[in-house]
N, C-alpha and C positions, 0 to 999 in steps of 0.2 A: 281777619284770617289773608295772606299770604298765597299768590298765586304762580308756582314760578314753570319757567317754559323752560322747556330744550333746546338749546339753538345747533344746529348741527354743524360740527365742523366744517371748516370753508371746504380742504379738501376732500369734502364727502360733498358735496354740491352738485346733482343735479346727474341723468340717468337714464339710459339709454329706454327710448322708446320705441323703437322699433318702428319700417318704414312705412308701415299705414298709416302709423296714428301721426311721424311725424309728418307725411302728406301731407294728409286732411287739419292739420297746425297751422303749418305754414300758406297751405288753400285757403284755408277760413280766414286766418290776417290778408293777404293776398287780396281773396273777395272784401274783405270789408274796409280793405286802403291801396284800392287799385294802383296812388299816385307814389304808394312806398312801395308799389312789386321786385324786390328788388335784393339781394346778394354782396353776396364777400367770401369767398377763398385770402385763406390765413394760410401760408407755406409751415411746415412742420417745422425746416432750422429756426424760425426766429418764434416758436409757442414754443422750442425745447431750449432758446438762450434766457427765456421767459421767467418758464420755468422752473433751470437750473441754478436762479437765482438762488440764495439765501436766508431762511427762510416763505418761501414764496407755497403758498400753497392753492393757488389759482387764479384765473383773469378775469381783469373787469376791463369787460369790453365798452364802446361806446362812440353812438355814431354823431356822424363829427364831416368839415366838410376840411376839406383843401384846398391849398393854397388860388387854385384855380376854383373852386367855390362847388365842385362835384362833390359825392354824396363819396363817403370814409369812414373809416374806420380807427380807430387809436382808441391800444390797447396796453393796459400795463397788469406784471403782477399785481399779486396782495399777497398779502399776511395772515394769517390764524384769526387778528383782526376782522379784516374786511379790511383796512389800513392798504391803498398803491406804497410800491417798494418804487421810491424814488431815491434813495439814497442807500450805500451800503459800506457798513466799515471795512475795511482794509487794514490789517496789521503790513506795517514794510517791515523792515528786518531792520531799521533804527527801532522798532518798542513802539513807534509811534501812530496812533489811528489816525486813517483819512478818509477820507464816505470819498468814493464814485457815482456815475449817475446809477441809476435801476435803472432798466431799456422799459420805456415809452415808445412806441413804436405803431407804426402805421404802412402806405403802401401797402395793402388789399391792393384784388387786382377787384376788379367789380367781374358778380357771374352776365350774361345774356339778359339780355332787356332792361337788365338799367337802369337807362335812358343815363349814363354816367359811362357808359364804354365806346361813343366813339376815340376812336385815334386811339385804344388802348388794347394790347391783347386781354382776350377774355380767356374763360377757364366755365368748359360745362362741362356742369356738377352731374347729370343725367339725375338728381335726386329727387325732381318737383318737375312730374311730366305736364305737355302738354294740355293746358285745362281749353 
């Protein structure tokens, strides 16, 4: 007997959990891993550009280190199969298909207390109360 699993479409992954549960989830993580108690702010403009790419169904976000060894995030659009959109086919006026690079982004701003915010303008998110 074969079992078939239903996978949610990429575009439907994620849900609103509310401020109480969201705060609890973050607090529990920060309590368990205090050395990783940080966040990043990503602006709408770059998110809109990523999501506007042809075939984009969601965003994948990876923890990373920037050129100075500071914590950051790298994020990119993904298609319905969960593959990163790294090349976008473009039909030019001559009818030939060319490929442009998909958006792979960085340069988020660390939230206060990240430990990586020295010399960087941070953004107070007011999502997480002082513990």
